[in-house]
N, C-alpha and C positions, 0 to 999 in steps of 0.2 A: 421372652420374659419382659414384663412391664413392671417397673419399680417406681412407685410414687414417693415423693419426699416433699418437705417444706411445710407440713402442717404444724399446728401448735395451738397454744392458748394466746388469744389476743383480746384486747378490749374493743368494745364497739367503736366503730370509726377507724379502726386500725387497718393494716394491710398485711397480706401474706402473698408469697409467690410459690405456687406449687410447681413441681417438676415431675415429669414422667419420662424416665429413661428406658429405652428399649435395648435389649441385647439379644443376640442370636438371630436377628433379622434386621433389615433396614426398613424404616418407616416411609421412605420416599413416595411410594405409590399408594399410600393408604390415608383415608380420612381417619381422624382420631377424635374421640370425644371424652368429655368429663361428665361423670355422673356423681350424685351424692345421695346419701341415705342417712336420715336422722332416726333416732330411736322411735319406734312406733309409727313411723311414716313410710310411705311408699318411696321407692327409689325414683329419683328425679333426674332427667337429663338437664345438664347445666349449660354445656357449650360444646361446639364441634367445629373442627377446621378441616377444610379440604386438603388434599395432598399437595396442591401447589399454592395454598394459602389464598386463593382467589375468592373463597367463600367461607363465611363463618356464620355460626348460629349461636344465639344466646336465649336462654329462657327469659321470659319477661321479668322474673324476680331478680335477675342479676344484670339485666341490660343497663349499660351506662356505668356499671361499677366493676365488672370483670372483663378481662381481655385475654383471649386465647392467642397463642402464637406457637410457632414451631421452628426448630433449627434442624433441618434434615442432616446437615453435616455433623451435628452432635447427636443425631438420632434421639432427639429430646423434644417434648412438647411442654409448654408452660401454661399456667393459668395465673395471671396476675389478678389478685382480688383486693379491691380497695373499698373504702367506706363499709367495712364489714358490719353486719347486723347479727344479733343473737340468733335470728332465724336462719342464718347461714351455717350454723353449727351442724356438723354431720361428718360422716366418713366420705372422703372424696376418692373416686376411682377413675383411672383412665382406661379407656376401652379402645381396642383396635380389632375390628371385625368381631370375632367371638371371644377374643382374649381379654381378660381383665387382670389388672394389677391387684395387689393385696390391699391397697387403699392407704390413705393417710388421714389422720384425725384432725379436724379443724373445730376448735371450740372458741366461740365468741362470747365474752362475758358482757353483761349490761352495766 
């Protein structure tokens, strides 16, 4: 099970830190990604991190503002989101292999 948390309502320019806690299995050997979906828009891959943190990926739209990290000892992945923009609004999901969490809502007001 993957459980996201940390979403909320924030003003443009603000920050949020999303967490994705895994239970029932360990994340050590898996890459994990974050996706988001806004109403009326297609799902978008936001960021991904390799199992040993040696490699990360960021969508152009978030590069330089978002940072993905993981704590395998805590079985948790994080997404630090800074300088948030209204276009970052959406439901954010963490994904491991074919497993998706339920998502956490991020709303950025202008």
